[in-house]
MISELUM-856720 format. One record per residue (C-alpha): x, y, z. Coordinates in steps of 0.05 Angstrom, whole numbers. Layout:
<vextis>
((X, Y, Z))
...
</vextis>
This chain:
<vextis>
((-250, 186, 185))
((-218, 166, 119))
((-223, 90, 124))
((-272, 50, 166))
((-267, -25, 155))
((-311, -69, 198))
((-312, -145, 205))
((-282, -158, 136))
((-286, -230, 114))
((-253, -242, 47))
((-221, -292, 1))
((-230, -325, -67))
((-291, -365, -87))
((-306, -415, -32))
((-240, -403, 3))
((-244, -355, 62))
((-176, -326, 82))
((-190, -261, 119))
((-233, -270, 181))
((-267, -210, 213))
((-214, -156, 206))
((-232, -86, 230))
((-192, -22, 231))
((-198, 53, 221))
((-151, 103, 189))
((-153, 178, 191))
((-128, 222, 135))
((-53, 225, 138))
((-45, 164, 183))
((1, 107, 163))
((-10, 34, 179))
((39, -24, 172))
((6, -92, 162))
((53, -147, 187))
((54, -222, 193))
((87, -284, 164))
((75, -307, 93))
((7, -337, 81))
((-30, -304, 139))
((-76, -264, 94))
((-43, -196, 87))
((-46, -192, 11))
((-116, -221, 10))
((-138, -167, 59))
((-110, -113, 13))
((-142, -144, -48))
((-208, -151, -12))
((-206, -78, 8))
((-189, -59, -64))
((-246, -100, -93))
((-199, -149, -126))
((-218, -208, -82))
((-286, -230, -55))
((-314, -195, 6))
((-363, -244, 35))
((-386, -199, 92))
((-366, -136, 129))
((-368, -63, 110))
((-319, -13, 81))
((-329, 62, 82))
((-283, 114, 51))
((-296, 184, 78))
((-363, 160, 104))
((-385, 132, 36))
((-399, 57, 34))
((-362, 18, -18))
((-392, -46, -45))
((-350, -109, -54))
((-315, -115, -121))
((-319, -40, -137))
((-248, -16, -150))
((-273, 41, -195))
((-309, 74, -137))
((-247, 66, -93))
((-207, 102, -147))
((-258, 158, -150))
((-253, 165, -74))
((-177, 172, -78))
((-152, 102, -62))
((-96, 72, -104))
((-58, 7, -100))
((13, -17, -117))
((10, -93, -122))
((68, -139, -104))
((84, -150, -178))
((88, -74, -188))
((45, -77, -251))
((86, -28, -293))
((72, -26, -368))
((137, -57, -393))
((135, -31, -464))
((118, 40, -445))
((172, 89, -423))
((178, 116, -353))
((146, 181, -375))
((90, 145, -412))
((74, 103, -350))
((68, 166, -308))
((30, 207, -360))
((-20, 150, -368))
((-35, 154, -294))
((-41, 230, -296))
((-90, 224, -354))
((-139, 185, -311))
((-127, 220, -245))
((-186, 239, -202))
((-148, 295, -168))
((-85, 337, -177))
((-25, 312, -140))
((19, 359, -99))
((77, 310, -108))
((132, 322, -160))
((148, 249, -173))
((212, 265, -212))
((238, 306, -153))
((218, 249, -106))
((254, 197, -150))
((311, 234, -185))
((335, 169, -218))
((270, 167, -258))
((281, 238, -284))
((343, 214, -321))
((306, 153, -349))
((241, 185, -374))
((250, 156, -444))
((272, 87, -422))
((222, 29, -429))
((199, 9, -359))
((212, -65, -375))
((286, -52, -381))
((293, -21, -312))
((318, -57, -250))
((268, -83, -200))
((280, -24, -154))
((271, 26, -210))
((206, -9, -230))
((182, -2, -159))
((197, 72, -162))
((157, 76, -227))
((99, 39, -195))
((97, 85, -135))
((107, 148, -178))
((50, 126, -222))
((5, 114, -162))
((22, 182, -133))
((7, 215, -200))
((-68, 201, -194))
((-73, 246, -134))
((-91, 193, -81))
((-113, 206, -10))
((-97, 134, 9))
((-39, 94, -20))
((-37, 19, -9))
((29, -17, -23))
((39, -93, -22))
((110, -116, -9))
((150, -52, -15))
((220, -80, -8))
((213, -151, -36))
((276, -171, -75))
((306, -101, -75))
((376, -80, -56))
((385, -40, 9))
((402, 26, -24))
((338, 26, -64))
((297, 5, -3))
((326, 64, 35))
((308, 113, -20))
((237, 85, -23))
((232, 90, 53))
((253, 163, 53))
((206, 179, -5))
((146, 149, 31))
((162, 184, 96))
((168, 249, 58))
((102, 245, 20))
((61, 219, 79))
((88, 271, 128))
((90, 331, 81))
((27, 319, 41))
((-18, 284, 92))
((-24, 221, 50))
((-53, 161, 85))
((-15, 95, 74))
((-27, 21, 85))
((38, -18, 76))
((54, -92, 74))
((127, -113, 80))
((164, -173, 106))
((214, -128, 143))
((177, -106, 206))
((230, -55, 226))
((227, -22, 158))
((151, -20, 159))
((149, 10, 229))
((201, 61, 208))
((154, 86, 154))
((87, 76, 190))
((63, 104, 256))
((12, 48, 268))
((20, -27, 262))
((-26, -87, 258))
((-5, -160, 259))
((-44, -217, 227))
((-43, -292, 240))
((-89, -342, 206))
((-129, -286, 174))
((-143, -249, 239))
((-113, -188, 273))
((-76, -211, 336))
((-41, -147, 356))
((-43, -73, 339))
((-17, -8, 366))
((32, 49, 357))
((97, 32, 322))
((139, 73, 371))
((110, 33, 429))
((114, -37, 398))
((179, -33, 358))
((220, -56, 419))
((167, -100, 451))
((195, -171, 449))
((127, -204, 460))
((100, -165, 401))
((159, -181, 356))
((153, -255, 374))
((85, -255, 340))
((121, -243, 274))
((162, -307, 278))
((115, -357, 312))
</vextis>
């Protein structure tokens, strides 16, 4: 089992936002994390990544326990994170952003990121800060893939992006997860998009998981979809 999260309670300082979340993920599995704004999705991701406080609960990656606030160990175990602000280095070129990631990789990647995102291949020497939002998201994902991850976590894939870019990102993620056995946890405000990419889905309300199952089963379940708008 790649990821085993049990009874995760997390938040910031004295504020508890995530309440007892548990899930498992095998290598190559893909999980969409859904719910309205403010239900705790981002906090859960940041708690898992060691960027928010984990007050209790356990996290194991490949059977190895990971302490709270230990993002370096997660990186060594093959977990990488694309935050909702993308986090590209604006003054560095596209190529420099990607080479910087390759320089601190813990494993070789089987993914040719320039083949995956052809638009970046023509912009290698362009400063990342001058790119469009969609192109910056491509850089952020390309950089994350360049460290050779086993688990990729993405917060808000499509936020503020035009449909054509979203479609290219969708196809890229489907390709790398299916062809290379990459595990994925994805947060997005578009449930149909998230379930197109991911085979499993989990819905949060008020910091708790209220529904979960296979995307193919739940995508057309009205009672399930109603949970996303209540």
